[in-house]
N, C-alpha and C positions, 0 to 999 in steps of 0.2 A: 832676356829671352823668356817668353811666357810659355807655360806648359799648355799643351793642347788637350790634356786629359780633362774631360768634363767632371770626373769624380773628384779630382783635386780642386778644381775651381769651385765646385759645389761645397766641398768641405771648408774651403777658405771663406766663402760667403757665410756659411753657417757659423763658423768661429767668430767672424766679425759681427754678425748679428747677435750672437750670444754675449760677446763682450759689451756691446752697446746696451743690451737688455740689463746686464748685471750692473753697469754703470748707472743706468736710469733707476733701477731698484735701490741701489745704494743711496743715490741722491734723494729719492722719495722717502726712504726710511729715515735719513738724517733730518729732513725737513719735518717729518711727522714727529720724530722724537723732540725736536726743537719746539714745535708747537705745543706738545704735551707738557714740556717743562715750563713754557711760558704760562700755561693755564695753571699749573700747580703753584708756581712761584707767585703768580698774580693773586692767588687766593690767600696767601700768607700775609701777615701783618709785620712787615719789617720796618725798622726805624732808620732814619738817616744817621750819618756819622755825627752831624751837628746836634741832633736830638740826644743821641747817646752820650756825647761829651757833656752836654748841659746837665743831664740827669746825674752823670758821674760826679760833676762838680757840686751839684746840690747835695748829693749823698756825702761827699767829703766834708762839706761845711756842716751838715747835720751831725756827722760823727764828731767833729771838733767841738761843736757846741754841746753835744751830749757829754763829752769828756769834761768840759769846763763845768757843766752843771753837776756832774757826779763829784767833782772835787769840791765844789761849793757846798753841796749837800753833806759830804763827809765832814767838812769844816764846821758846818752848823750842828751836825749831830755830835761832834766832839765837844763843841762849845756847850750844848745842852747836857751832855753827860758829865761835864766837869762842874756843873752847878749843883 
């Protein structure tokens, strides 16, 4: 059974319109924020996981070689000191 009161009908229409407007504003704000984040993230220089892993492996090898060279240098210095 519908109410015949025009004041209530107008209030219901207003509430429905407000809810639609709020939903539209929320959607627009979300899309705007997403676009801004894409712009910010697009300007940054990120590396891929594969590039990161490759550089990490290179650094590990360089560290190992550095340790070997340090041991070799220490042995040569000890040899020179004993002469």
